[in-house]
C-alpha positions in Angstrom: -104.7 -29.7 -14.1 -108.5 -29.3 -13.8 -110.3 -26.0 -14.6 -113.8 -25.5 -13.2 -116.2 -22.5 -13.5 -119.4 -21.6 -11.7 -119.6 -24.6 -9.5 -121.7 -23.3 -6.6 -123.3 -23.8 -3.2 -127.1 -23.3 -3.2 -129.7 -23.1 -0.5 -132.3 -25.8 -0.9 -132.3 -29.6 -1.1 -134.2 -32.6 -2.5 -136.6 -31.4 -5.2 -136.0 -27.8 -6.2 -138.6 -25.4 -4.7 -139.3 -23.4 -7.9 -140.2 -26.5 -9.9 -143.7 -28.1 -9.8 -143.7 -31.0 -7.2 -145.2 -33.3 -9.8 -142.8 -32.4 -12.5 -142.6 -29.7 -15.2 -144.5 -30.4 -18.4 -142.1 -29.9 -21.3 -144.0 -31.3 -24.3 -147.2 -30.0 -26.0 -150.5 -31.5 -24.9 -152.7 -29.4 -27.2 -152.3 -31.9 -30.1 -153.4 -34.8 -27.9 -150.7 -37.0 -29.5 -147.9 -38.9 -27.8 -144.7 -37.3 -26.7 -142.3 -39.9 -25.3 -138.9 -41.5 -25.0 -137.0 -38.5 -23.6 -133.2 -38.1 -23.3 -131.4 -35.3 -21.4 -128.1 -33.6 -21.1 -126.8 -30.8 -19.0 -126.3 -27.5 -21.0 -123.1 -26.7 -19.0 -124.7 -23.6 -17.6 -126.8 -25.2 -14.9 -129.8 -25.8 -17.2 -130.8 -28.9 -19.2 -131.5 -30.0 -22.7 -134.5 -32.4 -23.2 -135.0 -34.3 -26.4 -138.0 -36.5 -27.2 -140.1 -38.1 -29.9 -143.2 -36.1 -30.8 -146.1 -37.9 -32.6 -148.0 -35.6 -34.8 -150.4 -38.2 -36.1 -152.9 -40.3 -34.1 -152.3 -43.4 -36.2 -149.4 -45.0 -38.0 -145.9 -43.7 -38.4 -146.6 -40.7 -40.7 -145.1 -38.0 -38.4 -143.0 -38.9 -35.3 -140.4 -36.1 -35.2 -137.6 -35.4 -32.7 -138.0 -32.3 -30.6 -135.4 -30.4 -28.4 -136.0 -28.0 -25.5 -133.6 -26.1 -23.3 -134.6 -25.1 -19.8 -132.9 -22.7 -17.5 -132.1 -23.6 -13.9 -135.3 -21.9 -12.9 -137.3 -24.2 -15.1 -138.1 -21.5 -17.6 -137.6 -22.0 -21.3 -134.3 -20.5 -22.4 -134.5 -17.2 -24.3 -135.4 -17.6 -27.9 -136.4 -21.2 -27.7 -140.0 -22.2 -28.8 -142.4 -23.0 -25.9 -142.7 -26.6 -26.9 -139.3 -27.3 -28.3 -137.4 -27.0 -31.6 -138.5 -29.3 -34.4 -135.3 -31.0 -35.6 -136.8 -32.4 -38.8 -140.2 -32.5 -40.5 -139.4 -35.6 -42.5 -142.1 -38.2 -42.6 -142.1 -41.4 -40.5 -140.3 -42.2 -37.3 -137.4 -40.5 -35.7 -136.2 -41.2 -32.1 -133.6 -39.0 -30.5 -130.9 -40.9 -28.8 -127.9 -38.6 -27.9 -127.5 -34.9 -27.0 -124.0 -33.5 -27.3 -123.2 -29.8 -26.4 -120.8 -28.4 -29.0 -118.7 -26.4 -26.5 -119.5 -23.0 -28.1 -123.1 -22.5 -27.0 -124.9 -24.8 -29.3 -125.9 -28.5 -29.2 -126.1 -31.6 -31.4 -128.9 -34.2 -31.4 -128.4 -37.6 -33.0 -131.3 -39.9 -33.8 -132.4 -43.2 -35.5 -134.5 -42.5 -38.5 -136.7 -44.7 -40.8 -137.7 -42.1 -43.4 -136.0 -44.2 -46.0 -138.2 -47.3 -45.7 -140.0 -46.4 -48.9 -136.7 -46.3 -50.9 -135.3 -49.6 -49.6 -133.5 -48.4 -46.5 -134.2 -49.7 -43.0 -132.9 -47.7 -40.0 -130.6 -44.7 -40.8 -128.7 -42.2 -38.6 -129.3 -38.5 -38.8 -128.1 -35.5 -36.7 -129.0 -31.8 -36.3 -127.2 -28.8 -34.7 -129.2 -26.2 -32.8 -127.6 -22.8 -31.9 -127.7 -21.2 -28.5 -130.6 -19.0 -29.5 -132.9 -22.0 -30.2 -132.7 -22.0 -34.0 -131.5 -24.8 -36.3 -128.0 -24.0 -37.6 -128.7 -22.6 -41.2 -125.6 -24.4 -42.4 -127.2 -27.8 -41.6 -130.0 -29.4 -43.6 -133.4 -28.4 -42.3 -134.5 -32.0 -42.0 -131.3 -33.2 -40.5 -127.8 -34.2 -41.7 -127.7 -37.8 -43.0 -124.8 -39.6 -41.2 -125.5 -43.1 -42.4 -128.4 -43.5 -44.9 -128.3 -46.5 -47.1 -129.8 -50.0 -47.5 -129.6 -52.4 -44.5 -130.0 -51.3 -40.9 -127.7 -48.7 -39.4 -127.9 -49.3 -35.7 -126.9 -46.1 -33.8 -124.6 -46.8 -31.0 -123.1 -43.7 -29.4 -122.1 -40.0 -29.9 -119.6 -37.8 -28.0 -118.3 -34.3 -28.3 -114.9 -34.1 -30.0 -113.7 -31.2 -27.7 -113.2 -28.7 -30.5 -116.9 -27.9 -31.4 -117.8 -31.0 -33.4 -118.8 -34.6 -32.5 -118.0 -38.3 -33.1 -120.8 -40.7 -33.9 -120.6 -44.5 -34.1 -123.1 -47.1 -35.5 -123.3 -50.7 -36.6 -123.7 -51.3 -40.4 -125.8 -54.4 -40.5 -124.7 -55.8 -43.7 -126.0 -59.3 -44.4 -122.5 -60.5 -45.3 -120.9 -60.3 -41.8 -123.6 -59.3 -39.4 -122.4 -55.7 -38.7 -119.2 -53.7 -38.9 -118.7 -50.8 -36.4 -118.5 -47.5 -38.3 -117.8 -44.0 -37.2 -117.5 -40.4 -38.3 -116.3 -37.1 -37.0 -118.6 -34.1 -37.9 -117.4 -30.5 -37.9 -119.6 -27.6 -36.7 -120.4 -26.7 -40.3 -121.9 -30.1 -40.9 -119.1 -31.5 -43.0 -117.0 -34.6 -42.3 -113.7 -33.8 -40.6 -110.4 -34.3 -42.6 -109.6 -38.0 -42.8 -113.2 -39.1 -42.3 -115.1 -39.9 -45.5 -118.8 -39.0 -46.0 -120.7 -42.1 -44.8 -118.1 -42.9 -42.2 -115.3 -45.5 -42.0 -114.7 -48.7 -39.9 -113.5 -47.9 -36.4 -113.1 -51.6 -35.4 -111.6 -54.4 -37.4 -113.5 -55.4 -40.6 -114.0 -59.1 -39.9 -116.0 -62.1 -41.1 -116.9 -62.5 -37.4 -120.0 -60.5 -36.3 -119.3 -57.5 -34.0 -121.3 -56.4 -31.0 -121.3 -53.0 -29.3 -119.1 -50.3 -30.7 -119.5 -47.6 -28.1 -117.1 -44.7 -28.2 -115.6 -42.4 -25.5 -113.4 -39.4 -25.9 -109.7 -39.8 -25.2 -109.2 -36.2 -24.0 -106.7 -35.3 -26.8 -109.1 -35.1 -29.8 -109.6 -38.8 -30.6 -111.8 -41.6 -29.3 -111.6 -45.2 -28.0 -113.9 -47.7 -29.7 -115.0 -50.6 -27.4 -116.5 -53.5 -29.3 -117.3 -57.2 -28.9 -116.1 -59.7 -31.4 -117.7 -63.2 -31.8 -114.8 -65.6 -31.8 -117.2 -67.5 -31.3 -117.7 -66.2 -27.8 -118.2 -62.4 -27.5 -114.8 -61.0 -26.4 -114.3 -57.3 -25.7 -111.6 -55.2 -27.3 -110.6 -51.5 -27.4 -109.2 -49.6 -30.3 -107.7 -46.0 -30.2 -108.7 -43.8 -33.1 -107.0 -40.3 -33.5 -108.7 -37.1 -34.6 -108.1 -38.0 -38.3 -109.8 -41.4 -38.1 -106.6 -43.5 -38.1 -105.6 -46.0 -35.5 -103.4 -44.1 -33.0 -99.7 -44.4 -33.4 -98.2 -47.3 -31.5 -101.6 -49.0 -30.9 -101.4 -52.8 -31.1 -102.5 -54.1 -34.5 -104.7 -56.7 -32.8 -106.2 -54.0 -30.5 -106.3 -54.3 -26.7 -108.3 -57.1 -25.2 -110.4 -56.1 -22.2 -111.6 -59.6 -21.6 -111.3 -62.9 -23.5 -112.9 -65.0 -20.9 -115.1 -67.8 -22.3 -118.8 -67.4 -23.0 -120.9 -64.2 -23.4 -119.8 -60.7 -22.5 -121.3 -57.3 -23.3 -121.6 -54.0 -21.5 -121.1 -50.3 -21.2 -118.1 -47.9 -21.3 -117.1 -44.5 -19.9 -114.0 -42.4 -19.8 -111.8 -42.6 -16.7 -111.2 -38.8 -16.8 -107.4 -39.4 -17.3 -107.3 -40.5 -21.0 -108.3 -44.1 -20.4 -111.6 -45.9 -19.9 -113.8 -48.1 -17.7 -116.1 -50.8 -19.0 -118.5 -53.2 -17.2 -120.5 -56.1 -18.5 -122.4 -59.2 -17.5 -121.0 -62.6 -18.5 -121.6 -66.2 -18.0 -118.1 -67.6 -17.9 -119.1 -69.5 -14.7 -121.4 -71.9 -16.7 -118.4 -73.6 -18.3 -119.8 -76.1 -20.9 -123.4 -76.1 -19.5 -126.3 -74.9 -21.6 -126.8 -71.1 -21.7 -128.9 -69.7 -18.9 -129.1 -66.1 -17.5 -128.7 -67.7 -14.0 -125.0 -67.7 -14.7 -124.7 -64.0 -15.3 -122.2 -62.2 -13.1 -120.8 -58.7 -13.2 -117.3 -57.8 -14.3 -115.4 -54.5 -14.9 -112.2 -53.4 -16.5 -109.9 -50.3 -16.4 -107.7 -49.5 -19.4 -105.1 -46.7 -19.1 -104.3 -44.0 -21.7 -101.3 -46.0 -22.9 -103.5 -49.0 -23.8 -102.4 -51.2 -20.8 -104.7 -52.7 -18.2 -104.5 -50.7 -15.0 -102.5 -52.3 -12.1 -104.7 -54.3 -9.8 -107.2 -55.2 -12.6 -107.1 -58.8 -13.9 -106.5 -59.3 -17.6 -110.0 -60.8 -18.1 -111.8 -58.3 -15.9 -112.3 -57.6 -12.2 -115.1 -59.7 -10.6 -117.6 -57.2 -9.2 -120.5 -59.5 -8.2 -120.3 -63.3 -8.3 -123.4 -64.1 -6.2 -125.7 -67.0 -7.2 -128.6 -65.9 -9.4 -128.9 -63.3 -12.1 -127.0 -60.0 -12.2 -127.5 -58.1 -15.4 -127.3 -54.9 -17.5 -124.6 -53.0 -15.6 -124.0 -49.3 -16.1 -121.2 -47.0 -15.0 -120.7 -43.5 -13.8 -117.6 -41.6 -12.7 -117.0 -40.8 -9.0 -115.3 -37.6 -10.1 -112.1 -38.7 -8.3 -110.6 -41.1 -10.8 -112.7 -44.1 -9.7 -116.0 -45.5 -10.9 -119.5 -46.6 -9.7 -120.8 -49.8 -11.2 -124.6 -50.4 -10.8 -126.7 -53.4 -12.0 -130.1 -55.1 -11.7 -130.4 -58.1 -9.4 -133.3 -59.9 -7.8 -131.8 -60.3 -4.3 -134.4 -58.9 -1.8 -137.5 -60.9 -2.9 -138.6 -58.4 -5.6 -137.9 -59.4 -9.2 -135.3 -56.7 -9.7 -133.4 -54.3 -7.4 -130.4 -52.1 -8.1 -127.1 -52.8 -6.5 -123.7 -51.2 -6.9 -120.1 -50.7 -5.9 -117.6 -47.9 -5.9 -114.2 -48.9 -7.2 -111.0 -46.9 -7.0 -108.7 -46.6 -10.0 -106.6 -49.5 -8.7 -109.6 -51.8 -8.5 -110.0 -51.8 -4.8 -113.4 -51.4 -3.2 -114.1 -48.0 -1.6 -114.9 -47.8 2.1 -118.7 -48.1 2.8 -119.4 -50.3 -0.2 -120.0 -54.0 0.3 -118.3 -56.8 -1.7 -120.8 -58.1 -4.3 -122.8 -54.9 -4.1 -124.5 -52.4 -1.8 -128.3 -51.7 -2.3 -128.9 -48.7 -4.4 -132.7 -49.1 -4.9 -134.2 -52.0 -3.0 -137.6 -52.5 -1.4 -141.2 -53.3 -2.2 -141.0 -52.2 -5.8 -139.1 -53.8 -8.7 -136.7 -51.4 -10.4 -135.5 -51.7 -14.0 -134.6 -49.6 -17.1 -132.4 -47.5 -14.9 -130.1 -44.6 -15.8 -127.2 -43.0 -13.9 -125.7 -39.5 -13.6 -122.8 -38.3 -11.5 -123.6 -35.6 -8.9 -120.2 -33.9 -9.2 -119.6 -34.3 -5.4 -118.5 -37.9 -5.3 -121.9 -39.6 -5.6 -124.5 -40.3 -8.2 -128.2 -40.2 -9.1 -130.1 -43.2 -10.4 -133.6 -43.1 -12.0 -135.6 -46.3 -12.7 -139.0 -47.6 -13.7 -140.9 -49.1 -10.8 -143.2 -52.1 -11.0 -146.0 -52.7 -10.4 -146.7 -49.1 -9.5 -145.8 -47.8 -13.0 -143.9 -44.9 -11.4 -140.4 -43.5 -11.9 -138.1 -43.7 -8.8 -135.0 -41.6 -8.1 -132.1 -42.3 -5.7 -129.2 -40.1 -4.7 -126.3 -42.2 -3.5 -123.3 -40.6 -1.7 -119.7 -41.5 -2.0 -119.8 -43.5 1.3 -122.4 -46.0 0.0 -125.4 -44.5 1.7 -128.4 -42.7 0.3 -128.4 -38.9 0.9 -129.8 -38.0 4.3 -133.6 -38.1 4.2 -133.7 -40.5 1.2 -135.2 -44.0 1.7 -133.4 -47.1 0.5 -136.3 -47.5 -2.0 -135.6 -44.1 -3.4 -138.2 -41.4 -3.9 -141.0 -41.2 -6.6 -141.0 -38.3 -9.0 -144.6 -37.9 -8.1 -146.9 -40.0 -5.9 -150.0 -38.7 -7.6 -149.7 -40.3 -11.0 -148.7 -43.5 -12.7 -148.2 -44.7 -16.3 -144.6 -43.5 -16.3 -141.8 -44.9 -18.4 -138.4 -44.1 -20.0 -136.5 -42.4 -17.2 -133.6 -40.2 -18.2 -131.2 -38.4 -15.9 -128.4 -35.8 -16.3 -126.1 -33.9 -13.9 -127.0 -30.2 -13.5 -123.3 -29.3 -13.0 -123.9 -28.2 -9.4 -124.4 -31.3 -7.3 -128.0 -32.0 -8.4 -129.7 -33.7 -11.3 -132.5 -33.4 -13.8 -134.8 -36.4 -14.3 -137.1 -36.7 -17.3 -139.8 -39.3 -18.1 -142.9 -39.8 -20.2 -146.2 -39.8 -18.3 -149.8 -40.7 -19.2 -151.5 -38.5 -16.7 -153.3 -36.6 -19.6 -154.3 -39.7 -21.5 -151.6 -39.6 -24.3 -148.1 -39.6 -23.0 -146.3 -36.3 -22.2 -142.7 -35.5 -21.3 -142.0 -34.1 -17.8 -138.8 -33.0 -16.1 -138.0 -32.5 -12.4 -134.9 -31.1 -10.7 -133.3 -32.6 -7.7 -130.6 -31.0 -5.6 -130.0 -27.5 -4.7 -131.9 -24.4 -5.7 -130.0 -23.0 -8.6 -131.7 -19.6 -8.3 -130.3 -18.8 -4.8 -126.6 -18.8 -5.2 -124.6 -18.0 -2.1 -121.0 -18.8 -3.1 -119.8 -19.5 -6.6 -116.5 -20.9 -7.9 -114.8 -18.5 -10.3 -111.7 -20.5 -11.2 -109.5 -23.3 -10.0 -106.2 -24.1 -11.6 -102.9 -25.8 -10.8 -99.3 -25.7 -11.8 -96.3 -27.5 -10.3 -96.2 -26.9 -6.6 -99.2 -24.6 -6.6 -103.1 -24.8 -6.5 -104.9 -21.5 -7.1 -108.7 -21.2 -6.3 -111.1 -18.2 -6.4 -114.7 -17.9 -5.3 -117.2 -15.1 -5.6 -119.5 -14.3 -2.5 -122.9 -12.7 -3.1 -124.7 -10.5 -0.6 -126.4 -12.3 2.3 -123.6 -14.6 3.5 -121.2 -12.1 5.1 -118.7 -13.1 7.8 -115.5 -15.1 7.4 -114.8 -18.3 5.5 -112.7 -21.3 6.4 -110.8 -22.9 3.5 -110.4 -26.7 3.9 -108.3 -29.2 2.0 -108.2 -33.0 1.8 -106.5 -35.7 -0.3 -107.6 -39.2 -1.2 -105.7 -40.4 1.9 -106.3 -37.5 4.3 -109.4 -36.1 5.9 -110.5 -32.5 5.7 -108.2 -30.0 7.4 -108.4 -26.2 7.8 -105.8 -24.2 5.8 -106.9 -20.6 6.5 -109.7 -18.3 7.6 -110.4 -15.7 4.9 -112.7 -12.7 4.5 -114.0 -11.7 1.1 -112.7 -8.5 -0.5 -115.0 -5.5 -0.9 -116.1 -6.9 -4.2 -116.9 -10.3 -2.7 -113.9 -12.2 -4.1 -112.0 -14.9 -2.2 -108.7 -16.1 -3.6 -106.1 -18.5 -2.2 -102.8 -19.8 -3.4 -101.9 -23.1 -1.8 -98.3 -24.1 -2.0 -98.8 -27.9 -1.9 -96.0 -30.2 -0.6 -96.0 -32.5 -3.6 -97.8 -33.2 -6.9 -101.1 -35.2 -6.8 -104.8 -34.8 -6.4 -106.2 -32.3 -3.9 -109.8 -31.3 -2.9 -110.9 -27.9 -1.6 -114.0 -26.3 -0.2 -115.2 -23.3 1.8 -117.1 -23.7 5.1 -119.1 -20.8 6.6 -122.1 -20.1 8.9 -125.4 -19.0 7.4 -128.4 -18.4 9.7 -126.6 -20.4 12.4 -126.1 -23.4 10.1 -122.7 -24.6 8.9 -122.7 -24.7 5.1 -120.0 -26.0 2.7 -119.4 -25.4 -0.9 -119.1 -28.4 -3.2 -115.6 -29.7 -3.2 -113.2 -28.6 -6.0 -110.9 -31.3 -7.3 -107.4 -30.2 -8.6 -104.7 -32.4 -10.0 -101.4 -30.6 -9.2 -98.9 -31.8 -11.9 -95.2 -32.6 -11.4 -94.5 -30.6 -14.5 -96.5 -28.0 -16.5 -99.5 -29.4 -18.4 -101.7 -27.8 -21.0 -104.6 -26.0 -19.4 -106.9 -23.1 -20.1 -107.8 -20.8 -17.2 -109.7 -18.4 -19.5 -110.7 -14.9 -18.5 -109.0 -13.8 -15.3 -111.1 -12.5 -13.6 -114.4 -13.8 -15.1 -116.4 -11.7 -15.9 -113.7 -9.4 -17.3 -113.8 -5.8 -18.6 -113.6 -5.4 -22.3 -111.0 -2.7 -21.8 -108.6 -5.3 -20.2 -109.4 -8.5 -22.0 -106.9 -11.2 -21.5 -106.9 -15.0 -21.5 -104.7 -17.1 -19.1 -103.3 -20.5 -19.9 -100.5 -22.9 -19.2 -98.3 -24.6 -21.8 -96.2 -27.7 -21.2 -93.6 -26.9 -23.9 -93.0 -24.7 -26.9 -95.1 -25.6 -29.9 -97.3 -24.1 -32.6 -100.8 -23.1 -31.6 -103.3 -20.3 -31.1 -105.8 -18.8 -28.7 -109.1 -17.9 -30.5 -112.2 -16.1 -29.1 -115.7 -16.9 -30.5 -119.0 -15.3 -29.9 -122.1 -17.5 -29.1 -122.8 -18.1 -32.8 -119.4 -19.6 -33.4 -118.0 -16.5 -35.2 -114.3 -15.8 -34.7 -113.8 -12.5 -32.9 -110.0 -12.5 -32.1 -107.0 -14.7 -32.5 -103.5 -14.7 -31.1 -100.6 -16.9 -32.2 -98.5 -18.9 -29.6 -95.3 -18.9 -31.5 -92.3 -18.3 -29.2 -94.1 -19.1 -26.0 -92.3 -21.6 -23.8 -93.6 -23.8 -21.0 -95.4 -22.2 -18.0 -98.3 -19.9 -17.3 -99.1 -17.1 -19.8 -101.7 -14.3 -20.3 -102.4 -12.9 -23.8 -104.3 -9.7 -24.5 -107.1 -10.2 -27.0 -109.1 -7.7 -29.1 -106.4 -5.0 -28.9 -107.3 -3.8 -32.4 -111.0 -3.3 -31.6 -113.0 -3.3 -28.4 -114.9 -6.6 -27.9 -118.6 -6.0 -27.1 -120.1 -7.2 -23.8 -121.5 -10.7 -23.9 -120.8 -14.4 -23.5 -117.8 -15.8 -25.4 -116.0 -19.1 -25.9 -112.3 -19.5 -26.0 -110.3 -22.2 -27.7 -106.7 -23.0 -26.9 -104.9 -25.1 -29.6 -101.4 -26.3 -28.9 -99.8 -29.0 -31.0 -102.4 -31.7 -31.6 -104.5 -30.8 -28.5 -107.3 -28.3 -28.0 -109.2 -27.0 -24.9 -112.3 -24.8 -24.7 -113.7 -22.5 -21.9 -116.5 -20.0 -21.5 -116.3 -16.5 -20.2 -118.3 -13.2 -19.9 -117.2 -9.8 -21.1 -118.6 -6.7 -19.4 -118.2 -3.0 -20.1 
């Protein structure tokens, strides 16, 4: 089952009208020092987090601190946040933020590489900081950041992901001279301590081996643990996956030799994402085609692999990887992004059209087949008179994705919006669109989904002499909501969806449904209630994946809400619907959820600071849908709250609003 909240239809397209056309300045220009290397993440409420490196000294490395800013969908700074961002540490020397992970209860983590220890014999260390929803550093965390891996030798930061219960996982490579680097990891709790089973300083999350290791990216497994995907020099670089549970141990039943994702000869190395169903996708470039010839990038081809939650390679995918592009010439540095329907987009750099580098890509279904509209060996994503490199991807939540890349020789950042059918969005050129035609000297693009079909793009920009950080929003105007999704949930034989209609749309709505194998078809024509609510229970013929949307007329134009994806199970599965309705009155506060079986667990309500407000035990509740009353002993004040459902060894979170 999939639960979605506040996915909405908005009334504008391309660059959002309320944002400056040349980008919104995020960093401080008053100091006349560099602000650069941004990274971004959606804040799960339609806004965006932006982190960057702020240089507080005109020369040397004396002060280069990480900063974090949160912007609302309108482009305004979030309430309580400083106008030029939160300073995450004041420690001397160089800190470069790499990862932003929302904590699921209103706050956010930032993880960075740090060289403050150079004077004491360290090289590159790993630090993290937690910022609360009100824009202040969590007082339980060190003011200058929490040391994750701080010791001699280089600690190469690799990845960070939320753990689904308010904390996060971090992985890095410990560059010991003895073996060239072991992959290490740690799970950090919201209070800044290592989670049970994880020692301070981390533990190996890949085999400790005399062979050097490459990579070591992690992805969440959806049940509180992670997969580590690493390359092992044997002497070729082969790719393996290891399943680590929440306590830091190899998951029960996992092969002692780990799962090989490819052991083809010669070099491999690439990227990894979750498949959304407990497994993972990875893609890489390799030169297996060169055989015994001397190394040359001319042999690089693109391959991908799909591993299921049980550690087996997905049917339809070869044991050593699926060939994605085998054209003559160089294909390199692939990246991946989910298509939101169980499949994956793979995008890479290739010099095919006469420019040094263009972007090409494919969409692959979960069984490895090529989606309609996408060409074998790749469809152009960004191709034209400019060369495109250093690209980043973000899903659009509607079956497509956004790409942002550096353009050469213009020195400008380009953005593309590709749809599920392999075509750019209507009105977008094959080349993409520039973030601004009026300035150059732009680098370090970063892109994040806005949660509503659009994207935020950040970059550093030299228009004011020293570099500054800018952000621009693409997609629909998040300040003019017409129809918003309240909830979507499924149980065996039933899909239940609810929308809220605001003033100005009026009229009647047509509910439409499709599957992966069927086109859209009308199910019903519905009028909103007097309070603007639309609800529908769809008795589906069988279990499987279904998509829903509303169609309506607005000013004579047919409009459609973003599609809602629901996986209808064959049996009850763990899910958290949250407040029903949402917002909910404090006088009738209850939380709805579904249990797959009887087991120990609880439902806990937190305020935005992470303070526990109410708790109910699940003892005695069997499989099926349930609703528990919370806060019966004392009335819960109006505000924004987080809910956490824990059942057995799994946990889910959701957000809701309490009103008087």
